[in-house]
Every structure is written in C-alpha cells, then in structure tokens.
C-alpha positions as CSV (number, residue, x, y, z in Angstrom):
1,M,0.3,-0.2,-0.3
2,D,1.0,3.7,-0.4
3,A,0.2,6.3,1.8
4,T,0.1,9.2,-1.1
5,D,-2.6,6.9,-2.8
6,L,-4.5,6.5,0.4
7,E,-4.0,10.0,1.7
8,F,-5.6,10.9,-2.1
9,R,-8.7,8.7,-2.0
10,A,-9.6,9.3,1.1
11,R,-9.5,13.1,0.6
12,T,-11.8,13.0,-2.5
13,Q,-13.3,9.8,-1.9
14,S,-12.7,9.2,-5.7
15,A,-12.6,5.5,-6.8
16,A,-13.0,4.1,-3.3
17,I,-16.3,2.8,-1.4
18,P,-17.5,5.3,0.5
19,P,-18.2,4.7,4.9
20,A,-22.2,4.7,4.2
21,L,-22.2,1.6,1.2
22,V,-19.3,-0.1,3.6
23,E,-21.9,0.0,6.2
24,R,-24.8,-1.3,4.0
25,L,-22.7,-4.2,2.2
26,L,-21.7,-5.3,6.3
27,E,-25.4,-5.3,7.2
28,L,-26.2,-7.5,3.7
29,G,-24.1,-10.1,4.8
30,N,-21.1,-9.1,2.4
31,E,-18.3,-9.5,5.1
32,E,-15.9,-11.7,2.9
33,E,-16.2,-8.9,0.4
34,V,-15.2,-6.1,2.4
35,R,-12.0,-8.4,3.7
36,Q,-10.7,-8.7,0.3
37,Q,-11.5,-5.0,-0.3
38,A,-9.7,-4.1,2.6
39,G,-6.7,-5.9,1.6
40,R,-6.8,-4.2,-1.5
41,G,-6.4,-0.6,-0.1
42,E,-9.8,0.6,0.8
43,W,-9.2,2.6,4.0
44,R,-13.6,2.6,4.3
45,C,-13.7,-1.2,4.4
46,A,-10.4,-1.8,7.2
47,Q,-12.2,1.2,9.5
48,A,-15.4,-1.2,9.3
49,L,-13.7,-4.7,10.0
50,V,-11.9,-3.2,12.8
51,R,-14.3,-1.8,14.6
52,L,-16.3,-5.1,14.0
53,F,-13.4,-7.1,14.9
54,G,-13.5,-4.9,18.2
55,E,-17.0,-5.6,19.1
56,R,-16.6,-9.5,18.4
57,G,-13.6,-9.2,21.3
58,L,-11.0,-10.6,18.2
59,R,-8.0,-8.1,18.8
60,T,-5.4,-10.0,16.8
61,Q,-7.6,-10.1,13.8
62,A,-7.9,-6.0,14.0
63,L,-4.6,-5.7,14.4
64,E,-3.9,-7.3,11.3
65,V,-6.2,-5.4,9.0
66,L,-4.5,-2.1,10.3
67,A,-0.7,-3.7,9.7
68,P,-0.4,-3.1,6.3
69,Y,-1.9,0.2,6.2
70,V,0.7,1.5,9.5
71,T,3.5,-0.1,7.4
72,A,2.7,2.1,5.1
73,G,2.8,5.2,7.5
74,W,-0.7,6.2,6.8
75,W,-1.8,8.2,9.7
76,P,-5.0,7.3,10.1
77,A,-4.4,3.8,10.6
78,V,-1.8,4.4,13.1
79,E,-4.4,6.4,15.6
80,T,-6.7,4.1,15.2
81,Q,-4.3,1.3,16.2
82,V,-3.0,3.6,19.0
83,E,-6.7,4.0,20.4
84,L,-7.2,0.3,20.6
85,L,-4.3,-0.5,22.2
86,E,-5.1,2.0,24.9
87,G,-8.7,0.9,25.5
88,W,-7.0,-2.5,25.6
89,G,-5.3,-1.4,28.5
90,R,-2.3,-1.7,26.7
91,A,-1.4,2.0,27.2
92,E,2.8,1.5,26.5
93,E,2.8,-0.1,23.7
94,A,0.3,2.8,22.5
95,I,2.7,5.5,23.7
96,A,5.4,4.0,21.8
97,L,3.4,3.7,18.7
98,C,2.6,7.1,19.0
99,R,6.8,7.8,19.8
100,R,8.1,6.8,16.6
101,Y,5.7,8.7,14.4
102,A,5.9,12.0,16.5
103,Q,9.5,12.0,16.3
104,S,9.0,13.4,12.7
105,G,7.9,17.0,14.6
106,E,4.0,16.9,13.2
107,S,1.7,18.3,15.1
108,V,-1.2,16.1,14.7
109,A,1.3,13.1,16.0
110,L,2.9,14.9,18.8
111,G,-0.9,16.4,20.0
112,L,-1.9,12.6,20.4
113,L,1.4,11.6,22.5
114,G,1.0,14.5,25.2
115,R,-2.9,13.5,25.2
116,L,-1.3,10.0,25.8
117,L,1.1,10.7,28.4
118,G,-1.3,12.9,29.6
119,R,-4.1,10.2,30.2
120,H,-1.8,7.9,32.1
121,G,0.0,9.4,34.2
122,R,2.9,11.0,32.8
123,A,1.2,15.0,32.4
124,D,4.4,16.6,33.4
125,E,6.2,14.7,30.5
126,A,3.4,15.9,27.8
127,F,3.4,19.5,29.2
128,G,7.0,19.8,28.5
129,L,6.7,18.0,25.0
130,L,3.6,20.6,24.6
131,R,5.2,23.9,25.8
132,D,7.0,25.0,23.0
133,G,4.4,24.3,20.3
134,V,1.8,26.9,21.9
135,R,2.2,28.7,18.2
136,D,0.5,25.9,16.6
137,W,-3.1,25.8,17.3
138,F,-3.4,21.9,17.7
139,L,-0.7,21.7,20.0
140,A,-1.8,24.7,22.1
141,A,-4.9,22.8,22.6
142,A,-3.3,19.5,23.6
143,L,-1.4,21.4,25.8
144,V,-3.9,23.2,27.8
145,D,-5.8,19.3,28.0
146,V,-2.9,18.1,29.9
147,A,-1.9,21.4,32.1
148,G,-4.5,20.4,34.9
149,A,-3.1,17.3,35.4
150,A,0.3,18.3,35.3
151,G,-0.2,21.4,37.7
152,E,0.8,23.8,35.0
153,D,-2.7,25.8,34.4
154,D,-0.7,29.1,35.7
155,A,2.1,28.5,33.2
156,A,0.0,27.6,30.3
157,A,-1.9,30.5,30.8
158,A,0.7,33.0,30.9
159,L,2.1,31.1,27.4
160,L,-1.2,32.1,25.9
161,A,-1.4,35.5,27.4
162,D,2.1,36.2,26.0
163,R,0.6,35.0,22.5
164,I,-2.6,37.4,22.7
165,E,-0.2,40.1,24.2
166,A,1.8,39.7,20.7
167,A,-1.0,39.6,18.6
168,V,-0.6,42.0,15.2
169,P,-2.6,44.4,13.3
170,L,-4.5,43.0,10.2
171,W,-7.3,44.4,8.0
172,G,-8.5,46.4,11.6
173,G,-8.5,43.8,13.5
174,L,-6.0,41.7,15.7
175,V,-4.5,38.2,14.4
176,V,-3.5,36.0,17.2
177,E,-0.8,33.4,16.7
178,P,-2.9,30.8,17.8
179,F,-6.0,31.3,16.5
180,N,-7.5,29.8,19.5
181,A,-5.4,31.0,22.1
182,V,-8.2,33.3,23.5
183,D,-10.7,30.1,23.9
184,L,-8.1,28.1,25.1
185,L,-6.6,30.7,27.7
186,A,-10.6,31.0,29.0
187,V,-10.7,27.4,29.3
188,I,-8.3,27.7,31.6
189,H,-9.7,30.8,33.7
190,E,-13.1,28.4,33.8
191,R,-11.5,25.6,35.0
192,Q,-9.6,27.7,37.5
193,G,-13.0,28.8,38.8
194,R,-12.6,32.2,37.4
195,I,-15.7,32.6,35.7
196,D,-15.3,36.5,35.7
197,E,-12.2,36.6,34.0
198,A,-13.0,34.2,31.5
199,I,-16.0,36.2,30.6
200,A,-14.4,39.5,30.5
201,L,-11.4,37.7,28.3
202,L,-14.4,36.5,25.6
203,H,-15.7,40.2,26.0
204,A,-12.8,41.5,25.5
205,H,-11.7,39.9,22.2
206,G,-15.3,39.9,20.6
207,F,-17.7,37.6,18.9
208,A,-15.8,34.6,17.7
209,L,-16.8,30.4,16.3
210,V,-16.2,27.7,18.6
211,E,-17.3,25.0,16.1
212,G,-20.6,26.5,14.8
213,R,-20.9,27.7,18.7
214,D,-20.7,31.6,20.4
215,R,-18.2,31.0,22.6
216,L,-19.3,33.5,25.2
217,A,-23.0,32.5,25.3
218,D,-22.1,28.5,26.4
219,L,-19.9,30.3,28.9
220,L,-22.6,32.0,30.6
221,A,-25.0,29.2,29.9
222,R,-22.9,26.8,31.4
223,H,-22.7,28.8,34.4
224,D,-26.7,29.8,34.6
225,R,-25.9,33.8,34.3
226,I,-28.8,34.0,32.1
227,D,-29.6,37.3,32.8
228,E,-25.8,38.0,31.4
229,L,-26.4,35.7,28.8
230,R,-29.8,37.5,28.2
231,A,-28.2,40.8,27.6
232,Y,-25.6,39.5,25.6
233,A,-28.1,38.1,23.4
234,A,-29.7,41.3,23.0
235,T,-26.8,42.9,21.3
236,G,-25.7,40.1,18.9
237,L,-26.6,40.2,15.4
238,H,-25.7,36.7,14.0
239,G,-28.7,34.9,16.3
240,L,-26.2,32.1,18.1
241,A,-26.2,34.1,21.3
242,A,-30.4,33.9,21.2
243,Q,-30.1,30.1,19.9
244,C,-28.0,29.4,22.8
245,L,-30.7,31.2,25.5
246,A,-33.5,29.5,23.8
247,E,-32.0,26.0,24.3
248,V,-31.4,26.7,27.7
249,L,-35.1,27.9,28.5
250,E,-36.2,25.0,26.4
251,E,-33.9,22.2,28.3
252,R,-36.4,24.3,31.1
253,G,-39.3,23.1,29.5
254,D,-40.2,27.2,29.5
255,I,-40.9,26.6,25.4
256,G,-42.9,30.0,25.7
257,A,-40.2,32.2,27.0
258,A,-38.0,30.2,24.4
259,V,-40.2,31.5,21.3
260,A,-40.0,34.8,23.1
261,A,-36.3,34.6,22.7
262,Y,-35.6,34.1,19.4
263,R,-38.4,36.6,18.6
264,T,-37.1,39.3,20.6
265,I,-34.3,39.7,18.8
266,G,-35.7,39.2,15.5
267,E,-38.4,42.5,16.2
268,Q,-34.5,43.7,16.8
269,D,-32.8,42.8,13.9
270,G,-34.6,41.1,11.5
271,M,-36.1,37.3,11.3
272,S,-32.9,36.2,9.0
273,H,-30.3,34.8,11.9
274,V,-33.1,33.3,13.8
275,A,-36.1,32.1,11.4
276,V,-35.0,28.9,11.1
277,P,-34.1,27.6,14.6
278,L,-37.2,29.2,16.1
279,A,-39.3,27.4,13.3
280,R,-37.3,24.1,14.2
281,L,-38.5,24.7,17.8
282,L,-42.0,25.3,17.1
283,E,-42.2,22.5,15.1
284,R,-40.4,20.3,17.9
285,H,-43.5,20.9,20.3
286,G,-46.6,20.7,18.1
287,R,-46.6,23.8,16.6
288,G,-45.9,23.2,13.0
289,A,-48.7,26.0,11.6
290,E,-46.8,28.6,13.5
291,A,-43.0,27.4,12.2
292,I,-44.8,27.7,8.5
293,E,-45.7,31.0,9.0
294,V,-42.2,32.2,10.8
295,M,-40.6,30.6,7.3
296,R,-42.9,32.1,5.2
297,E,-42.9,35.4,6.4
298,L,-38.8,35.2,5.8
299,V,-39.6,33.7,2.8
300,E,-41.2,36.5,1.4
301,G,-39.1,39.1,2.6
302,P,-36.3,40.4,0.9
303,D,-33.7,38.3,1.8
304,G,-35.9,35.4,1.4
305,L,-35.1,33.5,-1.7
306,E,-32.2,31.6,-0.9
307,D,-32.5,28.5,-2.7
308,W,-31.9,26.7,1.1
309,I,-34.5,29.0,2.8
310,V,-37.5,28.3,0.3
311,E,-36.5,24.7,0.6
312,F,-36.9,24.4,4.5
313,L,-40.1,26.1,4.0
314,C,-41.3,23.5,1.6
315,T,-40.2,20.5,3.8
316,L,-42.6,22.4,6.5
317,Y,-45.5,22.4,4.3
318,A,-44.9,18.4,3.4
319,D,-44.2,17.3,6.8
320,Q,-47.2,19.1,8.4
321,G,-49.8,17.9,5.6
322,R,-49.9,21.0,3.2
323,P,-48.1,19.8,0.3
324,R,-50.7,21.8,-1.4
325,E,-50.0,25.4,-0.3
326,G,-46.1,24.3,-0.8
327,L,-46.8,24.3,-4.4
328,A,-48.7,27.8,-4.5
329,H,-45.6,29.0,-2.6
330,L,-43.8,27.6,-4.9
331,D,-45.6,29.5,-7.6
332,A,-45.2,32.8,-5.9
333,V,-41.5,32.5,-5.9
334,K,-41.2,31.6,-9.0
335,E,-43.4,34.8,-10.1
336,R,-40.9,36.6,-8.1
337,R,-37.8,35.5,-9.6
338,A,-39.0,35.2,-12.8
339,R,-37.2,32.3,-13.7
340,E,-37.1,28.3,-12.1
341,D,-34.4,26.7,-12.4
342,W,-33.8,23.0,-11.3
343,D,-32.6,23.8,-7.8
344,F,-36.3,25.7,-7.3
345,F,-38.2,23.4,-9.8
346,R,-36.9,20.3,-8.2
347,M,-38.8,21.1,-4.5
348,R,-41.8,20.6,-6.2
349,L,-41.3,17.0,-7.1
350,P,-41.8,15.5,-3.4
351,L,-44.4,18.2,-2.7
352,I,-46.4,16.8,-6.3
353,A,-45.4,13.2,-4.3
354,A,-47.0,14.2,-1.4
355,C,-50.4,14.9,-2.8
356,G,-50.5,11.3,-4.5
357,L,-48.9,12.0,-7.4
358,P,-45.7,10.2,-7.5
359,D,-45.9,9.8,-11.2
360,R,-46.7,13.3,-12.2
361,A,-43.8,14.3,-10.3
362,I,-41.4,11.4,-12.2
363,E,-43.0,12.8,-15.7
364,L,-42.0,16.7,-14.7
365,A,-38.8,15.6,-13.9
366,R,-38.2,14.2,-17.1
367,A,-39.5,16.9,-19.1
368,H,-37.9,19.6,-17.0
369,P,-34.7,21.1,-19.7
370,E,-32.4,19.8,-17.3
371,G,-33.9,16.8,-17.1
372,D,-31.0,15.0,-19.1
373,T,-28.5,15.7,-16.5
374,W,-26.7,13.5,-13.8
375,Y,-28.2,15.3,-11.1
376,A,-31.5,15.4,-12.1
377,A,-31.5,11.4,-12.9
378,D,-30.4,11.1,-8.9
379,E,-33.6,13.2,-8.0
380,I,-35.4,10.9,-10.7
381,A,-33.6,7.6,-9.5
382,R,-34.7,8.5,-6.1
383,M,-38.5,9.0,-6.5
384,L,-38.6,5.8,-8.5
385,T,-36.9,4.2,-5.5
386,A,-39.4,5.3,-3.4
387,A,-42.4,4.1,-5.5
388,G,-41.1,0.8,-5.4
389,R,-39.2,0.7,-8.7
390,P,-35.6,-0.2,-7.9
391,E,-34.8,-1.6,-11.2
392,K,-36.1,1.5,-13.4
393,A,-34.2,3.8,-11.0
394,R,-30.7,1.8,-11.6
395,A,-31.6,2.3,-15.4
396,V,-31.9,6.1,-14.9
397,L,-28.3,6.2,-12.9
398,E,-26.2,4.5,-15.5
399,P,-25.6,6.4,-18.5
400,H,-24.6,9.2,-15.5
401,L,-21.9,6.8,-13.9
402,A,-19.7,8.8,-14.0
403,S,-21.1,11.4,-11.6
404,T,-23.6,9.2,-9.2
405,P,-21.1,6.6,-8.8
406,A,-22.2,6.0,-5.4
407,R,-25.8,6.3,-5.9
408,L,-25.8,3.1,-9.0
409,A,-23.6,1.7,-6.4
410,E,-26.0,1.9,-3.6
411,H,-28.5,0.2,-6.4
412,L,-26.4,-2.7,-7.1
413,I,-25.9,-3.4,-3.6
414,D,-29.3,-3.5,-2.5
415,A,-29.9,-5.9,-6.0
416,G,-27.2,-8.1,-5.3
417,R,-24.9,-6.9,-7.7
418,I,-21.9,-6.5,-5.5
419,K,-19.4,-6.6,-8.0
420,D,-21.0,-4.6,-10.1
421,A,-21.2,-2.0,-7.5
422,I,-17.9,-2.3,-6.3
423,A,-16.5,-1.8,-10.2
424,A,-18.8,1.1,-10.0
425,L,-17.3,2.7,-6.8
426,Q,-14.1,2.3,-8.1
427,R,-13.8,3.5,-11.2
428,P,-10.9,6.3,-11.8
429,P,-12.6,9.3,-12.9
430,K,-12.5,10.8,-16.5
431,D,-12.2,14.4,-14.9
432,P,-10.1,16.3,-12.1
433,V,-11.3,15.6,-8.7
434,D,-12.7,18.7,-7.2
435,S,-9.9,20.5,-4.8
436,P,-9.4,18.1,-1.3
437,W,-9.7,21.5,0.6
438,T,-13.7,21.5,0.1
439,M,-13.7,18.5,2.0
440,T,-16.4,17.3,1.4
441,S,-17.8,13.4,-0.2
442,R,-20.2,11.9,-2.1
443,C,-21.8,10.2,1.2
444,G,-21.7,13.5,3.6
445,D,-18.6,12.1,4.9
446,W,-15.9,14.4,6.7
447,V,-12.5,13.2,5.7
448,S,-9.3,13.4,7.4
449,T,-6.6,15.9,6.8
450,A,-3.0,14.9,5.3
451,P,-1.0,12.1,7.4
452,P,2.1,13.5,8.9
453,L,4.1,11.4,7.0
C-alpha cells in the first residue's frame, strides 16, 4: 500500500467505497467482500472491519487488518491502532507507537502523544513535550488539555497570554497566533473557577465561533448566568447567542420564553438569523403551523429567496400535510424570480408526490430542460425508488455513472450485484477531482487531513 495514494483517495473519495456503502455491504452479509477490499487498500473497509472485530473481541484480527496500512505510514491507521491499544489497557505500547511518529515533529502526532501521556500519569512529561509548540493551534489545545493534570495551568495561561499580547494588527483587527489562544485561555480561567475573568476575556476579544457555537454565550449558559446571556443575546447580530438562550429555556421546559427569546431578537435585527432555529423549535413542540408562518414571512421578505430557505419552508409544508400550499408558495417564488431553474423546480417534486401524484412528479422531472442531467437523474432515481421501482432507478442512473457512482452502487448492492457496485465505485474519474480542501464527499462523510508522514 502507498500512503500518498491512500491520502488522495481518502481526501477526495475518488475511486473508493464510501463509509455508508461499506456499512450497507456489511448489513447485507457481505463481510468477506469487505475483507477482500480492505486488503486491497480500501481504507473505509478496513476501518469497518476493525470496529467489527473489536466488537467481537478479535483483537489480533483487528491489528492484522491495520498492519499493512500502519506499515505504509498511513496516519489514520496509526491513530486507530493507538486508540485500540489504549482501549485494551496496553497504554505503553500505544505510547511507543505514537512516539515513533511524533519524532517527525508533526503536530497531529505530537498532540496525540501528549494527550496519551497526560491520560496515563505522565502529564509533566506531556507538558514539557508540548509547551514549545504553543504557536500551533493543535498543540496549544493539547497543552491546555494536559496542563491541569500537570499542575501547570498558570504556566499554560502565561504562555497563552504572551501570545495574545503579541497579536499583530491586520485589516482593522488583531491576529493572534495561535488563533484559538483566547478560547484556550478562557478554558483555563473557567477550569480554575475564575469565571468572571473568562467572561471578561471573551467580551474583550469580541464574537468568535467555536465549532459553530458562540463561545461566550455557551460559557454564560454553563454557569447559569441567564440575565447576562439575555443581555448579550440582545446585542448580537448573528442569532447564535439567542439560540443558546432559547436552548437553555427549552431544556427548562419554558417553551414560551424560548420562543420569545427568538422573537425579541427578530424584532430588533430582523428574522433572518433566527427564523430557522425558531421554526425548528416550534415544530419540535407540535406548533408546525406557527413554524410555517415564521418561514413564510422570511421567504416573502427581501432576503428570503435563497434556495435552502425556500426548501426548508417546502419541507415544513410537506411535513405538516399541506403540500398544495407549498406548491402555491413555489408559484409565488417563481413569479418573484421571473424564472425557475432546477434548484427551485426540484423542490416541487416531493410536494407533488405528497399530493398522491408520484408518477406526475417523475414525468415533470423528465420533461424539465435539465431533466437529462446527472443531478436530475439522481432526483428521478430517488422518486422511482420511493415508488418501488428500483430497476428503473438503476436504468436512469447508469448513463451517469461517472457523476453518480455512489448512488448507482447503492442500487446495485441492494440488487445483490456486489461486484458491479464495487467496479462502479472504483472506476477512475475521467475529469479532475475537486480540490481536496473542499473537505466533502459523496456520502456526506468528513475526511481527514493529510497524514504526518
């Protein structure tokens, strides 16, 4: 096996079996085929087998599956083996394996080694290993993880404070290296019980996202500082603080107050930032009609014609058993836009099917000016499958094999044509693949970054 080839295929999902279809193969009893493909460099097959063998207590077999990938220097396999060894109580073996790769100086391996050492009574060693890498965001996060156990919270805080002080101006703001230094310093303050200092720090450095969340709002919520959270939400323009407040109120069973939190922000800054989470809240609590009204008002506004917003409204109409109203609303959208390309037209299809007219939906999709494209074929195949006609769905997809291999393979697997399905998936692409930095795949699986070696 070749690490470069493995990396390319994992990043791009090019000529590879995606995770969802590996699971489908196993569900249908094709374990032997998965084994063969794992031995031929299909990393997702190897991952699935390792998990399966682990569940069965077959540790030797799990390591045998990983062995050629580890030998090739494929980092995800090394990381998997480290996790297995640690989970089996063989921490020293895990540390030794990880240390071999950490010697290259790659942050991913160093960070994993540091955390391993910290979890197994060697936090002092871990802190010493990581402290010089504080400018690297990944190593800085690992340093904060081990600092508490090492009794070095103050030292880690000082290192991070120095980095924040060294921030440089750029484009009207300050750039801190590492970019997560403020967040990590707040984590240490919070861990030490210095909540006011953590709050003040985050306030001082302004709004920032951490994994799609407002870091300050979540801190206030964790410490039940609801009045402060409410005041902070009232100043925000992005809606995430209001969402955090609403989540807290919903957890407490105060649905009315949660709804009011969203509506208050909407009255101040418009509903564009809060309409979708408000609609989802209303729908969760059996208030689907109100959810539709919230989204309808947004769609009818000046900023409401984005396709994902209109599609969410159409989904609500369908879920509430009101597909004809959804179609009428799409008519109004079409009139406003003075056209209806495929992205909006396809929203009609499930609504038409929900009216009891699936054949009519398929007929209209085929007749659309873009009905012979691969993306239309994908939609038509979905409808045919839902109508209980999988053979016709396969026939629609087959001319578009180069663009929809995973969708066709799914149908072939369900039909028992395993070899044909794998051949379709492993077919080399004719056109250049998209940039790996898009970090997407056909089956919605996030792929890893490059290995350290």
